[in-house]
N, C-alpha and C positions, 0 to 999 in steps of 0.2 A: 544108380550112380544120378546125380540130378542131370538134365537136359537142359540142353543151348536153348532157350527160352524163343531166339528169333527162330530159329528153324520151324517153326508152327505156322502154317499156309494162312493165319488170322490176322497176321501181326503186320503191322501197317508202318509206313518208313516216307520219311518226307528229306529234303534239304534245301536251302536257300536261295541255291543257284544250282543252274545244269550246264557245265561245262561242255562244249560242243554239239549246243541245243539238246540234250539227251542223250548221247550218246553214252553217258558213264552216269545211271541212275542211280538214285538211293537204294533201291533194292539189290543191286550187284553186291552191297555191303551184307546181304544176310542171306546168297544163295548156297552158301556152301562151297563157293568155289575161290578160291585165292588167286588164279587166273585173273577174275573179273573185277571190277573195282567202281565203286563211285567217284564221281569228283566234282568239284564245286568251282566257280571263279576264283582266284584270288581277292577278292572284296575284303571291305571291313564287316569284322562279327560273322561272320557266314557259321553255318551250322548243318551239323547231320542229328536227324533225332529218331524213337521209335514207340511207338503203341505197342508194348507187351498184350492188349487186350484182357489184362484183369491184373490186378494187384499182389505184386509177388516179394518175398522177402531178398533181396539183393546180395547174394552172396558171392558174385566174381564177377567181374567184367574183363571180357579179353578184346584188344583192339590192334588189328590185322593192318598196317599198313601196306598201301602198293610198294611190291619188291621193289628196294633200290631210291623209294623217297621215305624215307625215314623220318624227314622233317615239315612232311604234308598229314597235318599241322604238327609243330613243335611248340605250341603257345596254347594252351587250351582247357578249359575247364569240362569236367564231365558232368552233370547237374540231371534231377529230378523234379518231377510238379507234380502237382495236382490234378493239372490241368494240360490239354494237346497244345493250345496255346502258352508257351511258354512267356510271351510278350503282353499278357492280357494283367490288366493290373490286379485283378482278381485272384492269380496265380500264384503258391505257395512254392515256391524254387528255393531248392537247397543247392549247394553246390557240393560233390564228393568228392573230388581231384581239381588240384590247380595242377597244370603240367608247365613246368617253365622248360626251354631250351632240351625239349627233348626229341632225342633223334635216334632212336630206337624202330625198326620198323614192327616191333613186336611188345607190348606195352599190357600189363595185367595187373589187376586188382583187384585189392581184397577189403572185409570190413576192415582190419586195423588199419588200413591208410587212407579211411574215409572222412574227411574232414567235420561236416557237418552232422556227428551222431556221438554222444556219451557213451552207447550203449553198444556200438559197433553193428547197431541192427537199423536198416535201412528197409522200407515196405514203400513200393512205388510202381507204377504201371507206366509211365512218362518219362524217358529218359532221353538226354540230347549232348552231344560235344559241340562245345563254341567256342570259336578263337576269339582269345580275349588280345590281341593284338593284329593290327592291320598286314593286310597284303599276305594273306596265308590262302591257302590250299586246304581241303579237305580229300584228302584221295583216301579211299576205306577198300582193302580188300575183303575184308572181313567183321564182323562185329560181334560177337558171344559174348550173352547175357546168360549167368545160371543163378536157379533159383536156391536156396537154404534147405541144406538136404532136409532136415526135419518139419520142413512146412507139407505138411500134408493134405493142403487143399487141393482139392480136385475141381477141374473146372471144367465143364460142360457145356457146351453151345447150344448143342440141338438133341432134342429126345421126337423121336418121331413112333407113335406106337397106334398100330393097327391092332384092328380087330379086336377090341377091348369092350366087351356085351356083360351086362349084370342081368341075370335071368333069376329073379329070386335069389340074390345071393351066389350065385353060381357062375365068377370070373372069370372069363379065359381072356390071359392077355399070350396074342401070337408071336410078337415080336417087339423090340425095341432096338432102335435104332439108334448108336449114338454117334458123333462126329466127335473128335478133338476132347477127350477124354484125357484129362493131364494130370497127373500123379508127381509131384514135385521128388518124391522118395526112390519110388519104380522109374520113371518115367513110363507111365502105363500109357498105349495106347490103345482103344479099342473102334473101329468101326462099326463094328454090329454084334451086338447078342440076341441070340435066339432063343426066347423063353416059348415052348411048343402050348405047356398045359399047365396054367396057374389054377390052381381050382379048388376051391373050400366049400361046399354046400352048407354047411353049417358056420360057418364064421362070417360075422360080419364084413361089409365093405372096408371099413378103416382098419381091421386085422388084417385082411388081406394085402392091404398097403401097406401097411408096417413093417410085415414077411419080408415085401417085396425091395425096399429102402434098405433093410440092414444088410443088401448087401452090397451098396455101394452108402460106407460112412463118409461121413464130412463132405459131402457133396453140396458146392455152391454151383447154383446155375445164375446163368447172366446172358 
């Protein structure tokens, strides 16, 4: 089953303003708890945005507003960009959803509803919710973003290799420590893989490395 990308610890969020001086931060919308919420002021052009940490094929977007406040916001865009700063003149911004007079506390959107896509396929790293009328709050209990189920890309953010030594092709790999290993199909997470002895006295080093990486196909290191 596809995972909610927003729950990953590497995800970064921000919002245009903080109602109550930071009492309701943007992070509350991705903490997995609908009893907390983010909240902006009610000015013009308020927004909330997320950096997923890597490019994914966006399969599903779920917005849960604060209970009892289905109109916060009610007129908004859901947009993606190739840059974190959506207002940068060089940014390519695409609008996926235009919501008007939406007063439901739960809103869900899939590829069939995306506006700026002839194929229904949208790949993006940065996403934001932007109010398109004035005097609107953004009051989010939870935002969930899911990757396409057949997106088998794995994101490997950290590899720590200890005790890798070469004694005339006698390579030994003691430990590979992996953080945030993510698979769009299986939602796989591995914190540590211990390979106590990986040794081949006859094979060249290149062959040894090839055999090691065959265990982890389609790796993207970022």
